[in-house]
C-alpha positions as CSV (number, residue, x, y, z in Angstrom):
1,X,36.1,-59.6,-19.8
2,X,33.2,-60.6,-17.7
3,X,32.4,-58.6,-14.6
4,X,32.8,-61.6,-12.3
5,X,36.6,-61.8,-13.4
6,X,37.1,-58.1,-12.5
7,X,38.7,-57.2,-9.0
8,X,37.1,-53.7,-7.8
9,X,40.4,-51.6,-6.5
10,X,40.3,-47.9,-5.1
11,X,43.0,-45.4,-5.0
12,X,44.9,-45.4,-2.0
13,X,45.5,-42.0,-0.4
14,X,49.0,-42.8,-1.3
15,X,48.1,-43.6,-5.1
16,X,46.5,-40.1,-5.3
17,X,49.3,-38.0,-3.8
18,X,51.3,-40.2,-6.5
19,X,48.6,-38.8,-9.3
20,X,48.8,-35.2,-7.7
21,X,52.8,-35.4,-7.7
22,X,52.9,-36.4,-11.3
23,X,50.6,-33.5,-12.1
24,X,52.5,-31.0,-10.2
25,X,55.7,-32.0,-12.1
26,X,54.3,-31.6,-15.1
27,X,53.0,-28.2,-14.7
28,X,56.5,-27.4,-12.9
29,X,58.5,-28.7,-15.7
30,X,55.7,-27.8,-18.3
31,X,55.8,-31.4,-19.7
32,X,53.6,-34.3,-20.6
33,X,51.9,-35.9,-17.6
34,X,51.1,-39.3,-19.8
35,X,54.4,-40.7,-19.7
36,X,54.9,-40.5,-15.9
37,X,51.4,-42.0,-15.1
38,X,52.1,-44.7,-17.8
39,X,55.2,-45.3,-16.1
40,X,53.5,-46.1,-12.9
41,X,54.2,-49.5,-11.0
42,X,50.8,-50.3,-9.3
43,X,50.4,-53.0,-6.8
44,X,46.9,-54.1,-4.8
45,X,47.2,-53.6,-1.1
46,X,44.2,-55.4,0.2
47,X,41.6,-53.4,-2.3
48,X,43.6,-50.3,-2.5
49,X,45.5,-49.5,-5.3
50,X,49.3,-48.1,-4.3
51,X,51.9,-46.6,-6.6
52,X,55.5,-48.4,-6.2
53,X,57.4,-45.7,-7.9
54,X,55.8,-42.3,-7.3
55,X,57.4,-39.3,-8.9
56,X,60.1,-37.1,-7.0
57,X,59.5,-33.4,-7.5
58,X,62.5,-31.5,-7.4
59,X,61.9,-27.8,-6.8
60,X,65.2,-25.4,-6.7
61,X,64.8,-21.9,-4.7
62,X,63.9,-20.0,-7.5
63,X,60.9,-22.0,-7.9
64,X,59.5,-21.6,-4.7
65,X,59.9,-18.1,-4.9
66,X,57.8,-17.9,-7.9
67,X,55.2,-20.4,-5.9
68,X,55.1,-18.1,-2.9
69,X,54.2,-15.0,-5.0
70,X,52.1,-16.5,-7.4
71,X,49.9,-18.0,-3.6
72,X,50.5,-14.5,-2.2
73,X,49.1,-12.4,-5.0
74,X,45.7,-14.2,-5.0
């Protein structure tokens, strides 16, 4: 593949948010992030990369308490 055939794309704020949500999800669930990233459906939005299927992070009440305690202890 030559450089002339490559279209340069950049992460949009939405795509960066999707990556960060995937990271949060993998940390909270103690799971591998790779399958989540590989499942991303990507689109070009005028040179900005967007994720069409960003991950959903579900947090229950107990998780929120744990996260709150961790941030207040620092």
